[in-house]
C-alpha positions as CSV (number, residue, x, y, z in Angstrom):
1,M,-139.0,45.7,-130.4
2,I,-136.1,43.9,-132.0
3,M,-136.4,40.2,-131.1
4,D,-133.3,38.4,-129.8
5,N,-132.6,35.0,-131.0
6,E,-133.9,33.3,-127.9
7,L,-137.3,35.0,-128.1
8,E,-137.5,34.3,-131.8
9,I,-136.9,30.6,-131.3
10,K,-139.6,30.5,-128.6
11,L,-142.2,32.3,-130.8
12,E,-141.5,30.0,-133.7
13,R,-142.1,27.0,-131.4
14,I,-145.4,28.5,-130.3
15,E,-146.5,29.0,-133.9
16,T,-145.6,25.4,-134.7
17,L,-147.6,24.1,-131.7
18,C,-150.6,26.3,-132.5
19,K,-150.7,24.6,-135.9
20,Q,-150.2,21.1,-134.5
21,K,-152.6,21.6,-131.6
22,P,-155.3,24.0,-132.5
23,S,-157.1,23.3,-129.2
24,H,-154.1,24.8,-127.4
25,K,-154.1,28.0,-129.4
26,E,-155.7,30.2,-126.7
27,V,-153.3,29.2,-123.9
28,L,-150.3,29.4,-126.2
29,G,-151.4,32.9,-127.2
30,F,-151.5,33.8,-123.6
31,L,-148.0,32.3,-123.0
32,K,-146.7,34.3,-126.0
33,K,-147.7,37.5,-124.4
34,V,-146.1,36.5,-121.1
35,I,-142.7,35.5,-122.6
36,T,-142.6,38.5,-124.9
37,A,-143.1,40.9,-122.0
38,Q,-140.4,39.1,-120.0
39,A,-138.0,39.1,-122.9
40,K,-138.4,42.9,-123.2
41,V,-137.6,43.4,-119.5
42,K,-134.8,40.9,-119.6
43,A,-133.0,42.8,-122.3
44,D,-133.0,45.9,-120.0
45,I,-131.7,44.2,-116.9
46,K,-128.2,45.3,-116.0
47,M,-126.3,42.7,-114.0
48,E,-123.2,43.6,-112.2
49,D,-120.1,41.4,-112.9
50,V,-120.4,38.3,-110.7
51,N,-117.2,37.3,-108.9
52,I,-117.7,34.6,-106.3
53,D,-114.6,33.4,-104.3
54,Q,-113.8,29.9,-105.4
55,Q,-113.4,28.8,-101.7
56,I,-117.0,30.0,-101.1
57,V,-118.2,28.1,-104.2
58,K,-116.5,24.9,-103.0
59,M,-117.9,25.3,-99.5
60,K,-121.4,25.9,-100.7
61,A,-121.3,22.9,-103.1
62,K,-119.9,20.6,-100.4
63,E,-122.5,21.6,-97.9
64,G,-125.3,21.6,-100.4
65,F,-126.0,25.3,-100.5
66,P,-127.1,27.0,-103.8
67,L,-125.0,29.9,-105.0
68,L,-127.8,32.4,-104.5
69,D,-129.7,33.2,-101.4
70,K,-133.0,34.2,-102.9
71,Q,-133.5,36.9,-100.4
72,A,-130.3,38.5,-101.7
73,L,-131.6,38.6,-105.3
74,K,-131.1,42.2,-106.6
75,F,-133.8,43.5,-109.0
76,D,-134.4,46.8,-110.6
77,V,-137.5,48.0,-108.8
78,G,-138.7,50.2,-111.7
79,L,-138.4,47.3,-114.2
80,A,-140.1,44.9,-111.8
81,K,-143.0,47.2,-111.2
82,G,-143.5,47.7,-114.9
83,L,-143.4,44.0,-115.6
84,F,-145.8,43.3,-112.7
85,K,-148.3,45.8,-114.2
86,K,-147.8,44.3,-117.6
87,M,-148.5,40.8,-116.3
88,S,-151.7,42.2,-114.7
89,Q,-152.8,43.6,-118.1
90,I,-152.1,40.2,-119.7
91,L,-154.1,38.4,-117.0
92,R,-157.1,40.8,-117.1
93,N,-159.3,38.9,-119.5
94,R,-158.8,35.6,-117.6
95,V,-159.6,36.9,-114.1
96,P,-161.0,40.4,-114.5
97,E,-162.5,40.8,-111.0
98,D,-159.2,39.8,-109.3
99,I,-157.1,42.2,-111.5
100,E,-159.5,45.0,-110.8
101,Q,-159.0,44.4,-107.1
102,I,-155.3,44.4,-107.5
103,N,-155.3,47.6,-109.6
104,Q,-157.4,49.3,-107.0
105,A,-155.1,48.2,-104.2
106,L,-152.1,49.6,-106.1
107,K,-153.9,53.0,-106.5
108,T,-154.7,53.2,-102.8
109,K,-151.2,51.9,-101.9
110,E,-152.8,49.0,-100.1
111,L,-150.5,46.8,-102.2
112,N,-146.8,47.7,-102.6
113,I,-145.2,45.8,-105.5
114,E,-141.6,46.1,-104.1
115,S,-142.7,44.8,-100.7
116,L,-144.7,42.0,-102.2
117,L,-141.7,40.8,-104.3
118,K,-139.2,41.0,-101.5
119,N,-141.5,39.1,-99.1
120,A,-142.0,36.5,-101.8
121,L,-138.3,36.0,-102.1
122,R,-138.2,35.3,-98.3
123,E,-140.4,32.3,-99.2
124,N,-142.8,33.0,-96.3
125,G,-145.4,30.4,-97.1
126,N,-148.3,32.3,-95.6
127,Y,-147.5,35.7,-97.1
128,I,-149.1,35.4,-100.5
129,N,-152.1,33.7,-99.0
130,N,-152.5,36.6,-96.5
131,V,-152.1,39.2,-99.3
132,A,-154.7,37.3,-101.4
133,Q,-157.1,37.1,-98.5
134,K,-156.7,40.8,-97.7
135,L,-157.3,41.8,-101.3
136,R,-160.0,39.2,-101.8
137,V,-158.4,37.6,-104.8
138,K,-157.2,34.1,-105.6
139,P,-153.7,33.2,-104.2
140,A,-152.9,31.6,-107.6
141,V,-153.3,35.1,-109.2
142,I,-150.8,36.7,-106.8
143,S,-148.4,33.7,-107.3
144,F,-148.6,34.1,-111.1
145,L,-147.8,37.8,-111.0
146,V,-144.9,37.3,-108.5
147,K,-143.4,34.3,-110.2
148,N,-143.5,35.8,-113.7
149,T,-142.3,39.2,-112.6
150,L,-139.2,37.8,-110.9
151,K,-138.5,35.1,-113.5
152,P,-136.3,37.2,-115.9
153,F,-134.2,38.5,-113.0
154,F,-133.5,34.9,-111.8
155,E,-132.7,33.9,-115.4
156,V,-130.2,36.7,-115.8
157,Y,-128.5,35.7,-112.5
158,A,-128.4,32.1,-113.6
159,E,-126.8,33.0,-116.9
160,S,-124.2,35.1,-115.0
161,T,-123.2,32.4,-112.5
162,K,-123.6,29.1,-114.4
163,D,-119.9,28.7,-114.9
164,Y,-119.4,28.4,-111.2
165,V,-121.4,25.2,-110.9
166,D,-119.6,21.9,-110.7
167,Q,-121.9,19.7,-112.9
168,Q,-120.0,16.6,-112.1
169,H,-120.6,16.6,-108.4
170,W,-123.9,18.5,-107.8
171,L,-126.3,15.6,-108.1
172,R,-129.0,17.0,-105.8
173,N,-132.7,17.4,-106.4
174,Y,-132.7,21.2,-106.2
175,C,-131.1,23.9,-108.3
176,P,-127.4,24.6,-107.6
177,I,-127.9,28.3,-108.4
178,C,-131.2,29.3,-106.8
179,G,-132.2,26.2,-104.7
180,S,-135.6,25.8,-106.4
181,K,-137.2,22.5,-107.3
182,P,-137.2,21.1,-110.9
183,F,-140.3,21.0,-113.0
184,M,-139.1,19.0,-116.0
185,A,-136.3,16.7,-117.1
186,E,-134.3,15.9,-120.2
187,L,-132.5,12.7,-121.3
188,H,-129.3,13.2,-123.2
189,G,-126.9,10.9,-125.2
190,K,-126.8,7.2,-125.7
191,E,-126.8,6.6,-121.9
192,R,-129.8,8.9,-121.6
193,K,-128.2,11.0,-118.8
194,K,-130.9,12.9,-116.9
195,I,-130.9,16.7,-116.7
196,L,-133.3,18.5,-114.4
197,V,-134.7,21.9,-115.4
198,C,-135.2,24.5,-112.6
199,S,-138.7,25.8,-112.2
200,V,-137.5,29.3,-111.3
201,C,-134.2,30.3,-113.0
202,G,-134.3,27.8,-115.8
203,Y,-130.9,26.4,-115.1
204,K,-130.2,22.7,-116.1
205,W,-128.2,20.3,-114.0
206,R,-127.3,16.6,-113.9
207,F,-129.1,14.2,-111.7
208,I,-129.1,10.4,-111.0
209,R,-131.4,8.9,-113.5
210,T,-132.6,6.1,-111.2
211,R,-133.4,8.3,-108.3
212,C,-136.7,10.1,-107.8
213,P,-136.1,13.9,-107.9
214,F,-138.9,14.4,-105.3
215,C,-138.7,11.7,-102.5
216,G,-135.2,10.4,-103.3
217,M,-136.2,6.8,-103.7
218,H,-133.7,4.7,-105.6
219,I,-135.4,2.8,-108.5
220,P,-132.8,0.5,-109.9
221,Q,-135.1,-1.0,-112.5
222,G,-135.9,2.4,-113.8
223,F,-138.9,4.6,-113.6
224,K,-142.3,3.6,-114.8
225,Y,-143.4,5.9,-117.5
226,F,-146.2,6.7,-119.9
227,Y,-146.3,8.1,-123.4
228,T,-148.7,8.0,-126.4
229,E,-148.1,6.3,-129.7
230,K,-149.6,9.4,-131.5
231,E,-147.1,11.8,-129.9
232,G,-144.2,9.3,-129.8
233,K,-141.5,8.3,-127.3
234,A,-139.7,11.7,-127.3
235,W,-142.1,12.9,-124.6
236,R,-142.9,10.7,-121.6
237,V,-144.1,11.2,-118.1
238,E,-142.1,9.4,-115.4
239,V,-143.8,8.4,-112.2
240,C,-142.7,7.4,-108.8
241,D,-144.9,4.9,-106.9
242,N,-143.3,5.8,-103.6
243,C,-144.4,9.4,-103.4
244,K,-147.0,9.3,-106.3
245,K,-145.4,12.3,-108.0
246,Y,-144.6,12.6,-111.7
247,M,-142.3,14.6,-114.0
248,K,-142.5,15.2,-117.7
249,T,-139.3,14.1,-119.4
250,F,-138.0,14.9,-122.8
251,D,-135.7,12.5,-124.7
252,T,-133.5,14.8,-126.8
253,V,-132.0,11.9,-128.8
254,E,-135.4,10.5,-129.7
255,A,-136.7,14.0,-130.6
256,G,-133.6,15.3,-132.4
257,E,-134.2,18.8,-131.1
258,Q,-133.8,20.9,-127.9
259,L,-136.4,21.4,-125.2
260,I,-138.0,24.8,-124.7
261,P,-139.3,24.1,-121.2
262,D,-142.1,26.7,-120.6
263,I,-143.5,26.3,-124.1
264,D,-143.1,22.5,-124.5
265,D,-144.7,22.1,-121.1
266,I,-147.9,23.6,-122.4
267,G,-147.6,21.6,-125.6
268,T,-147.7,18.3,-123.6
269,L,-150.8,18.9,-121.4
270,Y,-151.9,15.4,-122.5
271,L,-149.2,13.9,-120.4
272,D,-150.5,15.7,-117.3
273,M,-153.9,14.3,-118.0
274,I,-152.5,10.7,-118.3
275,A,-150.5,11.0,-115.1
276,E,-153.3,12.5,-113.1
277,N,-155.8,9.9,-114.3
278,E,-153.4,7.3,-113.0
279,G,-153.4,8.9,-109.6
280,Y,-150.1,10.8,-109.7
281,K,-149.6,14.5,-108.8
282,R,-147.2,17.1,-110.1
283,E,-144.9,18.7,-107.6
284,I,-144.2,21.9,-109.5
285,G,-146.6,23.3,-112.1
286,S,-146.1,25.2,-115.3
287,V,-145.3,28.9,-115.7
288,L,-149.1,29.5,-115.9
289,F,-151.5,28.5,-113.2
């Protein structure tokens, strides 16, 4: 497989983190397999030219509707099935009994991948739990397979529609493209403008720095945050004392480089430990469990 520039940059970051944090080598190796499989499928996704009427774009933005209704996401069933099975292979060593149950269910047609993905897009909260219960596997395993199978399709859609977003006026706490919640944030420029990173399609959009992206509480004096002297101020975890949630935030000026969300999230597990030890919870987790 010929690597595209995006994948090459990601793999280089993984190699760097493996050297810096030998204790993370196993989980980073797992992530490497995941993103490589996704990149291969992403390169084969054929997206039709997107042409959204500007009046519809303006109406959706005004009313707070994202550009994409998730249920309407089109995905190549063949590519999706192949990626789902590849993700199952990657996960086999971590949860062998669960993957054996899933593989058996695929053979007997008790589990239909296309139906599973389409129901997941409808965001039926009980569906994945019901499937997991029926197959006698952990819900987190089904969630992992679904999320990482659909991820490249969402990313391609986001790349195709990003120019329709009005970054100046969409200051909401959910993605303007797919409506999903953010899982990380960046700070840019001298003013440290806040940019949220979508947990599903990866799109980045502006947000009000002094407002909690979860409960909406206005914090005029600024967020309380934690960081370590060893790792430096480029990475911090911002916490809200109103909803007791936290978000990992990357200062691009302090760091002098760009964020690679899924990978840098794993490279900053120490921040999750700090926040959780202080009694805060994460709203949206990593690409892994």
